[in-house]
C-alpha positions as CSV (number, residue, x, y, z in Angstrom):
1,M,-26.8,-6.6,-4.6
2,K,-24.0,-6.2,-6.8
3,Q,-21.0,-3.9,-5.6
4,K,-20.3,-1.6,-8.5
5,L,-16.8,-0.1,-8.7
6,V,-14.9,2.8,-10.3
7,L,-11.1,2.3,-10.7
8,L,-8.9,5.4,-10.9
9,G,-5.7,3.8,-12.5
10,F,-5.5,0.7,-14.5
11,G,-1.7,0.0,-14.0
12,T,-0.2,-2.7,-12.1
13,V,-2.7,-2.8,-9.2
14,G,-5.8,-1.9,-11.4
15,Q,-5.1,-4.8,-13.7
16,G,-4.2,-7.0,-10.6
17,I,-7.4,-6.6,-8.7
18,C,-9.5,-7.0,-12.2
19,E,-7.6,-10.3,-12.7
20,I,-8.5,-11.5,-9.3
21,L,-12.1,-10.7,-9.6
22,L,-12.3,-12.5,-12.8
23,E,-10.5,-15.4,-11.8
24,K,-12.4,-15.7,-8.3
25,K,-15.9,-14.6,-9.6
26,E,-17.5,-17.9,-8.8
27,Y,-15.6,-18.7,-5.7
28,L,-16.3,-15.1,-4.3
29,K,-20.1,-15.5,-5.1
30,E,-20.1,-18.9,-3.5
31,K,-18.2,-18.3,-0.4
32,Y,-19.2,-14.9,0.3
33,N,-22.2,-13.9,-1.9
34,Y,-20.0,-11.2,-3.5
35,E,-20.9,-10.0,-6.8
36,F,-19.3,-7.1,-8.6
37,D,-19.6,-4.8,-11.9
38,V,-16.6,-2.7,-12.8
39,V,-18.7,0.3,-14.2
40,A,-15.9,2.9,-14.8
41,V,-12.2,3.1,-15.2
42,A,-10.1,6.2,-15.5
43,D,-6.3,5.9,-16.7
44,F,-4.1,8.7,-18.2
45,V,-2.7,6.2,-20.7
46,Y,-5.6,4.0,-21.8
47,G,-8.5,6.6,-21.4
48,N,-11.8,7.0,-19.5
49,V,-14.5,4.6,-19.9
50,Y,-18.1,4.1,-18.2
51,N,-21.0,1.6,-18.7
52,P,-23.6,1.5,-15.7
53,D,-24.2,-2.0,-16.5
54,G,-20.6,-3.1,-16.4
55,L,-17.5,-2.7,-18.6
56,D,-16.0,-5.4,-20.7
57,I,-12.9,-6.2,-18.4
58,P,-11.4,-9.0,-20.4
59,L,-11.2,-6.7,-23.4
60,M,-9.8,-3.9,-21.3
61,L,-7.0,-6.1,-20.0
62,E,-6.2,-7.5,-23.4
63,Q,-5.9,-3.7,-24.7
64,A,-3.7,-2.6,-22.0
65,N,-1.6,-5.7,-22.3
66,A,-1.1,-4.6,-25.8
67,K,-0.4,-0.9,-24.8
68,K,-3.6,0.1,-26.8
69,K,-6.2,2.8,-25.5
70,F,-9.5,1.6,-24.6
71,T,-12.0,1.6,-27.4
72,K,-15.3,0.5,-25.9
73,D,-17.6,2.6,-23.7
74,V,-15.2,5.7,-23.9
75,V,-16.4,8.9,-22.3
76,D,-14.8,12.4,-22.5
77,W,-15.7,12.9,-18.8
78,D,-12.5,14.1,-16.5
79,N,-11.6,11.9,-13.5
80,I,-13.7,14.1,-11.0
81,K,-16.9,13.9,-13.3
82,L,-16.3,10.2,-13.9
83,I,-16.4,9.7,-10.2
84,K,-19.3,11.9,-9.3
85,E,-21.6,10.9,-12.3
86,C,-21.0,7.1,-12.5
87,N,-23.1,4.9,-10.6
88,A,-20.4,3.2,-8.5
89,D,-20.7,2.3,-4.8
90,V,-17.0,2.1,-4.3
91,L,-13.9,4.2,-5.5
92,C,-10.7,2.1,-5.8
93,E,-8.0,4.7,-6.0
94,L,-4.9,3.2,-7.6
95,T,-3.0,5.9,-9.1
96,F,0.5,6.7,-8.6
97,T,1.7,7.9,-5.2
98,D,2.8,11.6,-4.4
99,L,4.1,11.9,-0.9
100,K,4.7,15.6,-1.3
101,T,1.2,17.0,-2.3
102,G,-0.9,13.7,-2.4
103,G,-1.2,14.4,-5.9
104,P,-4.6,14.1,-7.9
105,A,-5.4,11.2,-5.7
106,V,-6.6,13.4,-2.8
107,D,-8.9,15.1,-5.0
108,H,-10.2,11.8,-6.3
109,C,-10.7,10.5,-2.6
110,R,-12.4,13.6,-1.5
111,A,-15.0,13.7,-4.6
112,A,-15.8,10.1,-3.9
113,L,-16.4,10.5,-0.1
114,E,-18.3,13.9,-0.6
115,F,-20.7,12.0,-3.0
116,G,-21.3,9.1,-0.6
117,K,-19.1,6.6,-2.1
118,H,-16.8,4.3,-0.2
119,V,-12.9,4.8,-1.0
120,V,-10.6,1.7,-1.1
121,T,-7.0,2.8,-1.9
122,S,-3.3,1.3,-2.2
123,N,-2.2,5.0,-2.6
124,K,0.0,6.4,0.2
125,G,-0.4,9.9,-0.6
126,P,-3.9,10.6,0.7
127,T,-3.4,8.3,3.7
128,A,0.1,9.6,4.9
129,L,-0.8,13.3,4.1
130,R,-4.5,13.6,4.6
131,Y,-5.7,10.7,6.8
132,Q,-7.6,12.8,9.4
133,E,-9.3,14.8,6.7
134,M,-10.3,11.7,4.7
135,K,-11.6,9.7,7.6
136,A,-13.6,12.7,8.9
137,L,-15.2,13.0,5.5
138,A,-16.0,9.3,5.2
139,D,-17.6,9.3,8.7
140,K,-19.6,12.4,7.9
141,N,-21.1,10.9,4.7
142,G,-21.6,7.4,6.2
143,V,-18.9,5.6,4.1
144,K,-15.5,3.9,4.6
145,F,-12.1,5.0,3.8
146,L,-10.0,1.7,3.7
147,I,-6.4,1.4,3.2
148,E,-4.9,-1.9,3.6
149,G,-2.8,-1.8,0.6
150,T,-0.9,1.2,1.5
151,V,1.5,-0.4,4.0
152,C,2.7,-3.8,3.0
153,A,0.5,-4.7,-0.1
154,G,-1.4,-7.6,0.5
155,T,0.4,-8.8,3.6
156,P,-2.3,-8.1,6.5
157,V,-1.4,-5.1,8.6
158,I,-4.1,-2.9,9.2
159,N,-6.6,-5.8,9.2
160,L,-4.3,-7.6,11.5
161,V,-4.5,-4.9,14.0
162,D,-8.4,-4.6,13.5
163,G,-9.0,-8.5,13.6
164,P,-6.6,-11.0,15.3
165,L,-4.9,-8.3,17.4
166,A,-8.0,-6.5,18.5
167,G,-8.0,-6.0,22.3
168,C,-4.4,-5.8,22.5
169,K,-2.5,-2.6,23.3
170,I,0.2,-1.9,20.8
171,S,2.9,0.0,22.2
172,K,5.5,-0.1,19.2
173,I,5.5,-1.1,15.7
174,R,8.9,-1.7,13.8
175,G,10.0,-3.5,10.8
176,I,11.0,-3.6,7.2
177,L,8.5,-1.5,5.1
178,N,10.5,-1.3,1.9
179,G,11.3,-4.3,-0.2
180,T,13.7,-2.6,-2.6
181,T,16.1,-1.6,0.2
182,N,15.7,-4.9,1.9
183,Y,16.7,-6.6,-1.3
184,M,19.7,-4.4,-1.8
185,L,21.2,-4.9,1.9
186,S,20.5,-8.7,1.2
187,E,22.7,-8.5,-1.8
188,M,25.2,-6.4,-0.3
189,E,25.7,-9.0,2.4
190,K,26.8,-11.4,-0.4
191,G,29.4,-9.1,-1.6
192,M,27.9,-6.7,-4.0
193,G,28.8,-2.9,-3.6
194,Y,26.0,-0.3,-3.2
195,D,26.3,1.1,-6.8
196,E,26.4,-2.5,-8.4
197,V,23.2,-3.6,-6.3
198,L,21.3,-0.5,-7.2
199,K,21.8,-1.0,-10.9
200,V,20.6,-4.7,-10.5
201,A,17.6,-3.7,-8.4
202,Q,16.6,-1.2,-11.4
203,E,17.1,-4.0,-13.8
204,L,14.7,-6.1,-12.0
205,G,12.2,-3.6,-11.5
206,Y,12.6,-3.3,-7.8
207,A,13.9,0.1,-7.9
208,E,12.7,2.9,-10.1
209,A,14.9,5.0,-12.5
210,D,14.9,7.7,-9.6
211,P,15.3,5.4,-6.5
212,T,15.3,8.3,-4.2
213,G,11.7,7.4,-2.6
214,D,13.2,4.0,-1.7
215,V,16.8,4.4,-0.8
216,E,16.4,7.7,1.1
217,G,13.7,6.1,3.0
218,Y,10.8,8.2,1.9
219,D,8.6,5.4,1.0
220,A,9.0,3.9,4.3
221,R,8.4,7.2,6.1
222,G,5.1,7.5,4.4
223,K,4.1,4.1,5.7
224,V,5.5,4.9,9.3
225,T,3.0,8.0,9.2
226,I,0.3,5.8,8.1
227,L,0.7,3.4,11.0
228,A,1.0,6.2,13.5
229,N,-2.3,7.7,12.4
230,I,-4.2,4.4,12.0
231,V,-3.0,2.2,14.7
232,M,-1.8,4.5,17.2
233,G,-4.4,7.0,16.5
234,A,-1.9,9.9,16.5
235,P,-2.3,12.7,13.9
236,L,1.6,12.6,13.2
237,N,2.6,14.6,10.1
238,I,5.0,13.0,7.7
239,N,7.5,15.7,8.4
240,D,7.5,14.7,12.1
241,V,9.1,11.4,11.2
242,S,12.9,11.3,11.3
243,C,14.3,9.7,8.1
244,E,17.6,8.3,7.0
245,G,18.0,6.0,4.1
246,I,20.7,3.3,3.2
247,T,22.8,5.4,0.8
248,K,25.6,5.7,3.5
249,I,25.8,1.9,4.1
250,T,29.3,0.6,2.9
251,S,30.8,-2.7,2.5
252,D,32.8,-2.1,5.7
253,D,29.4,-1.5,7.7
254,I,28.2,-4.7,6.3
255,K,31.3,-6.6,7.5
256,K,31.2,-5.0,10.9
257,A,27.5,-6.2,11.4
258,K,28.7,-9.8,10.5
259,G,31.3,-9.6,13.1
260,Q,28.7,-8.7,15.6
261,N,26.2,-11.6,14.5
262,A,23.9,-8.9,13.0
263,R,22.8,-7.6,9.8
264,W,21.7,-4.0,8.4
265,K,18.0,-3.4,7.9
266,L,16.2,-0.3,7.0
267,I,13.8,0.0,10.0
268,G,10.5,1.7,10.1
269,S,9.4,2.4,13.8
270,V,6.4,4.1,15.3
271,E,6.2,3.9,19.2
272,K,3.8,5.2,21.9
273,K,5.6,6.0,25.1
274,E,3.9,8.1,28.0
275,G,1.3,9.1,25.7
276,K,3.4,10.5,23.0
277,V,3.9,8.8,19.7
278,T,7.0,9.2,17.7
279,G,8.1,7.8,14.2
280,S,11.6,7.1,12.5
281,V,13.2,5.4,9.7
282,A,16.7,4.7,9.8
283,P,19.4,1.6,9.0
284,E,19.8,-0.6,12.2
285,M,22.1,-3.6,12.9
286,I,19.5,-6.2,13.9
287,D,20.8,-9.1,15.9
288,L,20.6,-12.4,14.1
289,S,18.3,-14.0,16.9
290,H,15.7,-11.3,16.0
291,P,12.8,-12.5,13.5
292,L,13.4,-9.4,11.5
293,A,17.0,-10.4,10.9
294,G,16.1,-13.5,8.8
295,V,13.7,-11.6,6.5
296,M,15.9,-11.3,3.1
297,G,15.2,-10.0,-0.4
298,A,12.2,-8.0,-1.3
299,T,10.1,-8.9,1.6
300,N,8.4,-6.8,4.2
301,A,8.0,-7.7,8.0
302,L,6.7,-6.0,10.9
303,T,6.9,-6.5,14.7
304,F,3.8,-5.5,16.8
305,S,4.9,-5.1,20.6
306,T,1.7,-5.7,22.4
307,D,0.6,-6.1,26.1
308,L,-1.2,-9.5,25.9
309,L,1.0,-11.4,23.3
310,G,4.3,-9.7,23.7
311,D,6.0,-9.4,20.3
312,V,4.1,-10.7,17.2
313,T,6.1,-10.5,13.9
314,I,4.2,-11.0,10.4
315,V,6.2,-11.5,7.2
316,G,5.0,-11.3,3.5
317,P,5.3,-9.5,0.4
318,G,5.3,-5.6,0.3
319,A,4.7,-5.2,-3.4
320,G,3.3,-6.9,-6.6
321,R,0.4,-7.0,-9.1
322,I,-1.6,-9.6,-7.5
323,E,-0.2,-9.2,-3.9
324,T,-1.5,-5.6,-3.9
325,G,-4.5,-6.4,-6.0
326,F,-5.4,-8.8,-3.1
327,S,-5.2,-6.0,-0.6
328,I,-7.9,-4.1,-2.6
329,L,-10.1,-7.5,-2.5
330,T,-9.8,-7.6,1.3
331,D,-11.1,-4.0,1.8
332,L,-13.9,-4.6,-0.9
333,L,-15.1,-7.7,1.0
334,K,-15.0,-5.8,4.2
335,I,-17.3,-3.2,2.8
336,H,-19.6,-5.9,1.3
337,K,-19.8,-7.9,4.8
338,E,-20.6,-4.7,6.7
339,S,-23.1,-3.2,4.2
């Protein structure tokens, strides 16, 4: 049976997962017996479209690339009506992240789960702020709420815990959860000042015009909250996670770290100790002998402290069109395999 998808958001991630699905269509069918139809898409720039038999995705990608609105299968439904009325089995919630309120994404996820549709999301808002509610709704309605793409894009983190690390007790997770700040610190080590490297990061698209979410550590704090809730099973609130960014790191601090055979990293950490789970985000001097110290540029890495394997470190991309699209694919395949 074909998996029918509704996509909320047709930006970087939405287009990325569509490109992957089209490119790998035959491979996915042959390898996993996975077939799909994207039956509905909603995007505040391009418009809302619905066709129960499947949309013309190549045309939509062409129109989006040309910055033109969708012209085929257009409907005047709002997002919630589209979610409820369409014949999709799975909602892919791929809209912008709001870590203050959860934004419209919370309402999108809630509507889908209440109507018995699985939810796959790369949006940190519903996961960091409302995970317990979303999970309870999913369980109540016999569907899944999957969030692999919310932490390190396509680099497997949640799936690593559920799969290869299953059976291990994890006492601590710490690492580099924000590629923008890691890139900036890497370049500062080469001699650039904070203001100069921030400008370059913005020009390269690593940092937004308003870089606050990255440089103040808020993005990493959202991810720490997700890890606390999912991996540690603790209903930690985002405001319970202490947070300090990299804005106070100076060239002198960089030199000091070098003199101590270390380098600065913005480290997100969640730890379970004596039954209590705590989370934090802060710059730390990491000894060059540690695997995290060698992770440079816009790359993410996490070290899991386990009882059976000791420390296990995974390194990979934390952002990107195809990389985050891949995280959506892994969750779609998980739903397909377990259905």
